[in-house]
VOBA-1610 file (N, C-alpha, C; in pm, whole numbers, padded with zeros to 5 digits, always signed):
BEGIN
Met+00084-00117+00000Met+00000+00000+00000Met+00090+00124+00000Ala+00079+00202-00102Ala+00161+00322-00117Ala+00085+00443-00063Ile+00156+00521+00012Ile+00095+00643+00065Ile+00140+00757-00024Glu+00043+00822-00082Glu+00073+00935-00169Glu+00054+01063-00090Ser+00150+01150-00102Ser+00135+01281-00039Ser+00098+01380-00148Val-00011+01445-00128Val-00060+01541-00225Val-00016+01680-00181Ile+00051+01748-00270Ile+00099+01883-00243Ile+00000+01981-00303Asp-00045+02072-00222Asp-00139+02174-00266Asp-00060+02285-00335Thr-00055+02283-00466Thr+00024+02381-00541Thr-00038+02520-00537Ser-00166+02530-00512Ser-00227+02663-00508Ser-00173+02745-00390Arg-00145+02679-00279Arg-00087+02751-00165Arg+00055+02794-00195Ile+00128+02710-00261Ile+00266+02744-00297Ile+00267+02861-00394Glu+00177+02857-00493Glu+00170+02966-00589Glu+00128+03096-00522Ala+00039+03089-00426Ala-00003+03208-00354Ala+00113+03266-00273Met+00191+03178-00212Met+00306+03224-00135Met+00410+03288-00226Val+00435+03228-00341Val+00531+03284-00437Val+00483+03421-00484Ala+00352+03435-00509Ala+00297+03563-00552Ala+00315+03669-00444Gln+00296+03630-00317Gln+00316+03724-00207Gln+00462+03766-00196Leu+00552+03671-00213Leu+00695+03703-00207Leu+00736+03796-00320Lys+00683+03770-00440Lys+00715+03857-00554Lys+00660+03998-00532Ala+00540+04008-00477Ala+00482+04139-00450Ala+00564+04214-00345Ala+00610+04143-00242Ala+00691+04207-00139Ala+00825+04252-00195Ala+00884+04171-00282Ala+01011+04209-00344Ala+00992+04330-00435Ala+00881+04335-00507Ala+00855+04449-00595Ala+00837+04577-00514Arg+00767+04567-00400Arg+00750+04686-00315Arg+00882+04731-00257Ala+00967+04637-00221Ala+01097+04671-00163Ala+01187+04740-00265Gln+01171+04705-00392Gln+01253+04766-00497Gln+01194+04896-00548Gly+01078+04933-00498Gly+01018+05059-00539Gly+00910+05044-00643Ala+00889+04925-00693Ala+00782+04904-00789Ala+00649+04911-00716Val+00545+04945-00788Val+00413+04960-00726Val+00334+04833-00748Asp+00282+04780-00639Asp+00195+04663-00644Asp+00060+04708-00701Pro+00003+04635-00799Pro-00122+04679-00858Pro-00235+04693-00756Val-00237+04608-00655Val-00341+04617-00554Val-00322+04742-00469Gln-00197+04773-00437Gln-00167+04887-00352Gln-00171+05020-00428Ala-00169+05016-00561Ala-00167+05139-00639Ala-00292+05222-00614Gly-00407+05158-00606Gly-00531+05229-00579Gly-00533+05289-00440Val-00477+05218-00343Val-00473+05267-00207Val-00380+05387-00196Lys-00265+05382-00264Lys-00171+05493-00258Lys-00226+05615-00329Ala-00304+05594-00436Ala-00362+05707-00506Ala-00464+05778-00418Glu-00535+05704-00335Glu-00637+05763-00248Glu-00575+05845-00136Lys-00475+05788-00070Lys-00424+05848+00052Lys-00272+05846+00052Ala-00211+05963+00048Ala-00065+05971+00053Ala-00020+05961+00198Ala+00095+05902+00219Ala+00147+05887+00354Ala+00186+06024+00408Pro+00148+06054+00532Pro+00184+06184+00589Pro+00334+06190+00615Arg+00389+06309+00604Arg+00532+06327+00631Arg+00556+06320+00781Val+00665+06257+00816Val+00701+06243+00957Val+00829+06321+00980Asp+00826+06410+01076Asp+00943+06491+01109Asp+01029+06415+01210Phe+01157+06402+01178Phe+01249+06326+01264Phe+01257+06388+01403Ala+01259+06519+01411Ala+01269+06586+01541Ala+01147+06555+01627Asp+01029+06550+01565Asp+00907+06519+01641Asp+00909+06376+01692Val+00956+06285+01609Val+00964+06144+01650Val+01064+06128+01764Leu+01178+06194+01753Leu+01280+06186+01857Leu+01230+06247+01987Lys+01165+06362+01979Lys+01110+06425+02099Lys+01003+06338+02163Gly+00919+06275+02081Gly+00817+06186+02134Gly+00877+06067+02207Ala+00984+06011+02150Ala+01050+05897+02213Ala+01113+05938+02346Ile+01176+06055+02349Ile+01237+06102+02473Ile+01130+06132+02577Asp+01019+06189+02534Asp+00908+06214+02626Asp+00853+06084+02685Asn+00845+05979+02603Asn+00798+05849+02653Asn+00893+05793+02758Val+01024+05808+02735Val+01123+05761+02832Val+01107+05840+02962Asn+01091+05970+02950Asn+01073+06055+03069Asn+00947+06017+03145Asp+00838+05994+03072Asp+00712+05956+03137Asp+00726+05824+03212Ser+00794+05727+03151Ser+00810+05598+03218Ser+00897+05610+03343Gln+00998+05697+03337Gln+01082+05718+03454Gln+01004+05788+03566Gln+00923+05886+03530Gln+00844+05956+03632Gln+00740+05863+03694Gln+00678+05779+03611Gln+00578+05685+03662Gln+00644+05587+03759Ala+00761+05536+03724Ala+00831+05442+03812Ala+00870+05510+03943Ser+00912+05635+03933Ser+00950+05708+04054Ser+00829+05731+04145Lys+00716+05770+04086Lys+00594+05791+04166Lys+00547+05661+04231Met+00556+05552+04154Met+00514+05423+04210Met+00603+05381+04326Ser+00734+05400+04312Ser+00825+05360+04419Ser+00806+05447+04543Gln+00779+05576+04522Gln+00753+05664+04637Gln+00624+05625+04707Ala+00521+05595+04629Ala+00393+05555+04688Ala+00408+05424+04765Phe+00485+05330+04711Phe+00508+05203+04779Phe+00584+05225+04910Ala+00684+05313+04903Ala+00763+05341+05023Ala+00681+05410+05131Met+00579+05485+05090Met+00492+05554+05186Met+00387+05460+05243Gly+00378+05337+05191Gly+00286+05239+05247Gly+00152+05230+05176Asp+00144+05273+05050Asp+00018+05264+04975Asp-00014+05117+04950Asp-00134+05074+04993Asp-00174+04934+04980Asp-00215+04898+04837Asn-00240+04994+04752Asn-00283+04967+04615Asn-00168+04934+04521Ile-00046+04949+04567Ile+00071+04926+04481Ile+00150+04807+04534Asn+00174+04711+04446Asn+00252+04591+04480Asn+00399+04615+04451Leu+00483+04543+04521Leu+00627+04551+04496Leu+00660+04506+04355Ser+00590+04403+04308Ser+00619+04354+04172Ser+00586+04459+04067Asp+00478+04536+04088Asp+00444+04644+03994Asp+00551+04753+03994Val+00602+04783+04111Val+00707+04885+04123Val+00833+04838+04052Met+00870+04712+04073Met+00991+04659+04011Met+00977+04652+03858Ile+00859+04613+03811Ile+00837+04605+03666Ile+00844+04744+03605Ala+00781+04842+03667Ala+00785+04979+03615Ala+00927+05033+03616Ser+01001+05000+03721Ser+01141+05045+03730Ser+01226+04982+03620Gln+01207+04854+03595Gln+01283+04786+03490Gln+01246+04839+03351Lys+01117+04866+03329Lys+01074+04923+03200Lys+01140+05059+03178Ala+01143+05140+03282Ala+01206+05272+03271Ala+01355+05259+03244Ser+01418+05164+03311Ser+01561+05143+03292Ser+01592+05096+03150Ile+01513+05002+03102Ile+01535+04949+02967Ile+01511+05057+02862Ser+01406+05136+02879Ser+01379+05242+02781Ser+01488+05348+02784Phe+01542+05378+02902Phe+01652+05474+02911Phe+01778+05420+02845Gln+01811+05293+02872Gln+01929+05234+02809Gln+01915+05228+02657Thr+01793+05201+02610Thr+01769+05200+02466Thr+01790+05338+02406Ser+01742+05440+02475Ser+01761+05576+02424Ser+01909+05615+02423Ile+01983+05569+02521Ile+02128+05595+02524Ile+02196+05528+02404Gln+02158+05405+02373Gln+02216+05335+02259Gln+02181+05404+02127Val+02057+05451+02116Val+02017+05524+01995Val+02098+05652+01983Arg+02114+05723+02094Arg+02195+05845+02092Arg+02338+05815+02048Asn+02395+05707+02101Asn+02532+05671+02063Asn+02543+05641+01914Lys+02444+05571+01860Lys+02444+05540+01716Lys+02430+05668+01633Leu+02346+05759+01677Leu+02329+05885+01605Leu+02458+05968+01606Val+02523+05974+01721Val+02649+06048+01731Val+02755+05983+01643Ser+02760+05852+01644Ser+02857+05780+01559Ser+02830+05805+01411Ala+02703+05802+01371Ala+02670+05829+01231Ala+02704+05973+01195Tyr+02679+06067+01285Tyr+02713+06207+01259Tyr+02863+06223+01241Arg+02941+06159+01326Arg+03086+06167+01313Arg+03134+06106+01182Asp+03075+05995+01144Asp+03111+05933+01016Asp+03080+06023+00898Ile+02967+06089+00903Ile+02930+06180+00795Ile+03022+06301+00792Met+03057+06353+00908Met+03142+06471+00913Met+03285+06441+00867Thr+03330+06317+00881Thr+03466+06285+00838Thr+03474+06239+00693Met+03359+06230+00624Met+03361+06192+00483Met+03422+06303+00399Gln+03500+06262+00302Gln+03556+06358+00210Gln+03468+06366+00087Val+03434+06487+00051Val+03345+06507-00063Val+03423+06545-00185
//
């Protein structure tokens, strides 16, 4: 008794079509399905300074929240658990360390650009 395995080629073809569409979008070609969507609504411009300020504000907010939670816990507030305080503190620490790494990468890229010979 032979066991035949049937391969569903329609799924494979669909996957290949998706990969080709993704490759075309990555190279700048317009996907026919997405062409109508792009014609309707253009992507809004994003200002780098606004994004950077928003990220820094989020880091500041998380640090202030962690500080308030730790102060409330130290004062004996029954609504705040030690685990919540520790989690908020770790989130603030991780977001701060991430912002430091981003800053270091930006400074490094700036230095590389400034030392380029034109």
